[in-house]
C-alpha positions in Angstrom: -143.0 -6.9 101.5 -139.1 -6.2 101.7 -136.0 -7.7 100.2 -134.3 -8.4 103.4 -137.9 -10.3 104.8 -137.5 -12.7 101.9 -133.6 -13.1 102.5 -134.6 -14.0 106.1 -137.8 -16.4 104.9 -135.2 -18.3 102.1 -132.6 -18.7 105.0 -134.7 -20.2 107.3 -136.3 -22.6 104.5 -132.6 -23.7 103.6 -131.8 -24.7 107.3 -135.2 -25.5 108.2 -134.1 -24.0 111.9 -134.6 -20.0 113.0 -131.7 -20.2 115.3 -129.3 -21.4 112.9 -131.1 -19.1 109.7 -130.5 -16.4 112.6 -127.0 -17.1 112.8 -126.8 -17.1 109.0 -128.2 -14.0 108.1 -126.6 -12.0 111.1 -129.3 -11.0 113.0 -131.4 -12.5 117.0 -133.4 -15.3 116.1 -136.2 -12.8 118.0 -135.6 -10.3 115.2 -135.7 -13.0 112.6 -139.0 -14.4 113.8 -140.5 -11.1 114.1 -139.6 -10.0 110.4 -141.4 -13.9 109.2 -144.1 -12.6 111.1 -144.2 -9.4 109.1 -143.7 -10.9 106.2 -146.9 -13.6 106.6 -148.9 -11.1 107.6 -148.4 -9.0 104.1 -148.6 -12.2 102.7 -152.1 -13.0 104.2 -150.5 -16.8 104.8 -148.7 -18.6 107.2 -144.8 -19.6 105.3 -144.2 -22.5 107.9 -145.5 -25.0 110.3 -143.7 -27.0 112.9 -144.5 -30.9 112.4 -143.3 -32.7 115.0 -140.8 -30.4 116.3 -139.4 -29.9 112.6 -139.9 -26.8 110.7 -141.5 -27.4 107.4 -143.0 -25.1 104.5 -146.7 -24.8 103.9 -148.0 -24.8 100.6 -147.7 -20.9 100.6 -144.5 -21.3 101.8 -143.2 -23.8 98.9 -144.9 -21.7 96.3 -143.3 -18.4 97.6 -139.5 -19.9 97.9 -138.4 -20.5 94.0 -140.2 -16.9 93.7 -137.7 -15.7 96.4 -134.9 -16.9 95.2 -135.3 -15.4 91.7 -136.2 -12.0 93.2 -133.0 -12.4 95.2 -130.7 -13.7 92.5 -131.8 -11.3 90.3 -131.2 -8.0 92.9 -127.7 -9.7 93.4 -127.1 -9.7 89.8 -128.3 -5.9 89.4 -126.3 -4.9 92.3 -123.2 -6.3 90.9 -123.8 -4.9 87.1 -124.2 -1.3 88.4 -121.5 -1.4 90.3 -119.2 -2.9 88.0 -120.8 0.2 85.3 -119.9 2.8 88.3 -116.9 1.0 89.2 -117.5 0.8 92.7 -115.6 -2.2 93.1 -114.2 -4.9 91.4 -115.9 -7.2 89.5 -116.8 -11.1 90.5 -116.6 -14.3 88.7 -117.2 -18.0 90.0 -116.2 -20.5 87.6 -117.2 -24.0 89.0 -114.8 -27.2 87.1 -114.8 -31.0 87.0 -111.1 -32.1 88.4 -109.8 -32.8 84.9 -111.5 -29.5 83.4 -109.7 -27.6 86.2 -106.3 -28.8 85.3 -106.7 -28.7 81.9 -108.8 -26.4 79.9 -109.6 -24.1 83.0 -105.9 -22.6 83.6 -105.4 -21.0 79.9 -108.6 -19.8 79.6 -108.1 -17.8 83.3 -104.9 -16.7 81.8 -106.5 -14.7 79.0 -109.2 -13.9 81.3 -106.3 -12.2 83.9 -104.7 -10.6 81.2 -107.5 -8.9 79.9 -109.2 -7.9 83.4 -106.4 -7.9 86.4 -109.0 -6.3 88.9 -111.8 -8.5 87.8 -112.1 -11.2 91.2 -111.9 -14.8 90.0 -112.9 -18.1 92.0 -113.0 -21.3 91.0 -114.6 -24.4 92.5 -113.3 -27.6 91.7 -116.0 -30.8 92.1 -118.1 -33.3 90.2 -120.8 -32.2 87.8 -123.3 -33.2 90.1 -122.2 -30.9 92.6 -121.7 -28.0 90.2 -125.1 -28.2 89.1 -126.3 -28.1 92.4 -124.4 -24.7 92.9 -125.3 -23.2 89.8 -128.6 -23.6 90.9 -128.5 -22.3 94.5 -126.6 -19.0 92.9 -123.4 -20.3 93.9 -121.7 -19.9 90.8 -121.9 -17.9 87.4 -120.4 -20.2 85.2 -119.6 -24.0 85.2 -117.3 -26.4 83.1 -119.6 -29.7 83.3 -120.1 -33.1 81.9 -123.3 -33.0 80.3 -125.3 -36.5 81.5 -126.9 -38.8 78.7 -130.4 -37.7 80.3 -129.9 -34.0 79.6 -129.5 -31.1 82.2 -131.9 -29.7 84.4 -133.9 -27.5 83.2 -133.1 -24.4 85.3 -129.8 -24.5 83.3 -128.6 -23.2 79.7 -125.5 -25.8 78.7 -123.9 -25.4 75.7 -121.6 -28.1 74.3 -118.1 -27.2 73.4 -116.0 -30.3 73.5 -116.1 -34.0 73.1 -113.6 -35.8 75.2 -112.4 -39.6 75.0 -111.8 -41.7 78.0 -109.5 -44.0 78.2 -108.1 -47.0 80.4 -105.4 -46.2 83.3 -103.6 -48.9 84.4 -100.4 -49.2 87.0 -97.6 -49.2 84.8 -95.9 -52.3 86.6 -96.5 -54.8 86.4 -99.2 -55.2 83.3 -102.5 -55.2 84.4 -103.8 -56.3 81.1 -102.6 -57.6 78.2 -103.3 -55.7 75.2 -102.3 -55.0 71.4 -102.8 -51.2 71.5 -106.5 -50.8 72.3 -109.0 -52.8 74.5 -112.5 -53.1 74.3 -115.0 -52.5 77.5 -115.7 -56.3 77.4 -112.0 -56.9 78.3 -112.6 -55.2 81.5 -115.1 -57.8 82.6 -113.8 -59.1 86.1 -110.5 -56.6 86.4 -110.5 -54.6 89.3 -111.8 -51.3 89.2 -111.0 -48.1 90.7 -114.4 -46.5 90.8 -115.1 -42.7 91.7 -117.1 -40.9 94.4 -121.1 -40.5 93.8 -121.2 -37.2 92.1 -118.6 -37.5 89.8 -119.8 -38.4 86.3 -116.6 -40.6 85.2 -118.6 -42.8 87.8 -121.9 -42.7 86.0 -119.8 -42.8 82.4 -117.9 -46.0 84.0 -121.0 -48.0 85.4 -122.9 -47.0 82.2 -120.0 -48.2 79.8 -119.6 -51.5 81.7 -123.8 -52.3 81.6 -124.0 -51.5 78.4 -121.8 -54.1 77.6 -123.7 -56.5 79.3 -122.1 -56.6 83.0 -121.1 -55.1 86.5 -117.6 -54.1 87.3 -115.8 -55.6 89.4 -115.3 -52.6 92.1 -111.8 -52.5 94.4 -111.9 -49.5 95.7 -115.1 -46.8 95.8 -115.3 -43.5 96.2 -112.4 -41.7 95.2 -111.9 -38.1 94.0 -109.1 -37.8 91.0 -106.2 -37.7 92.8 -107.0 -40.3 94.8 -108.2 -42.9 92.0 -105.0 -42.4 90.3 -102.5 -43.1 93.0 -105.0 -46.4 93.6 -104.2 -47.0 90.3 -100.7 -46.4 90.8 -100.4 -48.2 93.7 -101.9 -51.4 91.6 -105.3 -51.6 92.8 -107.4 -51.7 90.1 -107.4 -49.7 86.5 -110.1 -46.8 86.2 -111.5 -44.9 82.9 -110.4 -41.7 83.0 -109.6 -38.6 80.9 -106.2 -39.1 79.1 -105.3 -35.7 79.9 -105.1 -36.1 83.3 -102.6 -39.1 83.3 -100.0 -37.5 80.7 -97.8 -36.8 83.3 -98.2 -39.8 85.7 -95.5 -42.3 84.8 -96.9 -44.9 87.5 -99.8 -45.2 85.0 -100.4 -46.9 81.7 -102.7 -45.5 79.2 -104.9 -47.5 76.9 -107.0 -46.7 74.4 -110.5 -48.1 74.2 -111.6 -49.3 70.4 -114.3 -47.8 68.8 -116.7 -46.7 69.7 -115.2 -46.2 73.0 -116.4 -43.6 75.7 -116.8 -40.5 75.2 -118.3 -37.3 77.2 -119.6 -34.0 76.2 -118.3 -30.7 78.1 -120.6 -28.0 78.1 -120.5 -24.3 79.8 -123.4 -24.1 81.9 -125.0 -21.4 84.0 -128.6 -20.5 85.0 -131.2 -20.0 82.8 -133.0 -17.4 84.6 -130.4 -15.3 86.1 -128.8 -12.4 83.5 -125.1 -13.2 83.9 -123.0 -10.3 84.4 -120.7 -8.4 82.6 -117.7 -10.5 84.3 -119.6 -13.8 83.5 -120.4 -12.8 79.9 -116.7 -12.1 79.1 -115.3 -15.1 80.9 -117.7 -17.4 78.1 -116.6 -15.3 75.5 -112.8 -16.0 76.4 -113.7 -19.7 76.6 -115.1 -20.1 73.5 -112.7 -17.7 72.0 -109.6 -20.0 73.4 -111.6 -23.1 72.2 -111.7 -21.9 68.8 -107.9 -20.8 68.8 -106.9 -23.9 70.3 -108.9 -26.0 67.8 -107.0 -24.0 64.5 -103.6 -24.2 66.3 -103.9 -27.9 67.2 -103.7 -27.2 71.2 -106.9 -29.0 72.7 -105.6 -31.5 74.8 -105.3 -35.3 73.6 -108.3 -36.7 73.3 -110.2 -33.8 73.0 -112.3 -32.1 69.7 -114.5 -29.3 69.3 -118.0 -29.4 69.2 
């Protein structure tokens, strides 16, 4: 069994197509098929079968797939660790963050990291928490700032809570969408037209759960937006939305109303894959992140509505 054979196997398993997998790994389809057959011969069991013209994993293939991914991830980590130590190339760290955290928490943390390690390659991926969790599990990210789901995170991740964030009601600045004396209850949002985030955004789940816990289904005026689109729809008067207060701080077209206690909160965590040893760069970014949270707490510089855990 050879590492390149495992890479070819994982590629076929992920796309379920030999020709597409060959394009991904950069070899010809006959060469890839030959290597897969050699791997099957070494293992003494077929890994794929054709079912009505489609490629499917056999039982042996299903057993091998998570093991192969783990082996390849460990090899990649070992390679990066050694190369960082001996200075063969710059280090690399890949950070994922939700849109609100990418514009509030991530910038000062990345500035600190860049000042301390100017030669390390920084890559940032912005997306909903569910998307970031998927990318972490696939090995496409080293760390991610995610929102902890109510049911807990995937067992394949280590997620450490660091902050708690309160959500606010965002409404168009003019004309007033709701009469308010300074605070709103979730039940006050009943029958109000709402702008809903797309599937994969934790804010969508938070909004739906809050409304359902209060005994009603939200009235959705526009469905499927991302952060900028949702705020633009609110500004245009299409509806209201539950959002982190930090994202509307500089939008004069949006009026913020606090939620009465207990309100709606979400827990921010820094997450990584449990079965992969983090690189030096990844460990250093996490250290600087936690250092920033401590310093910002002490100096009162955390974003509005955010408190440390």
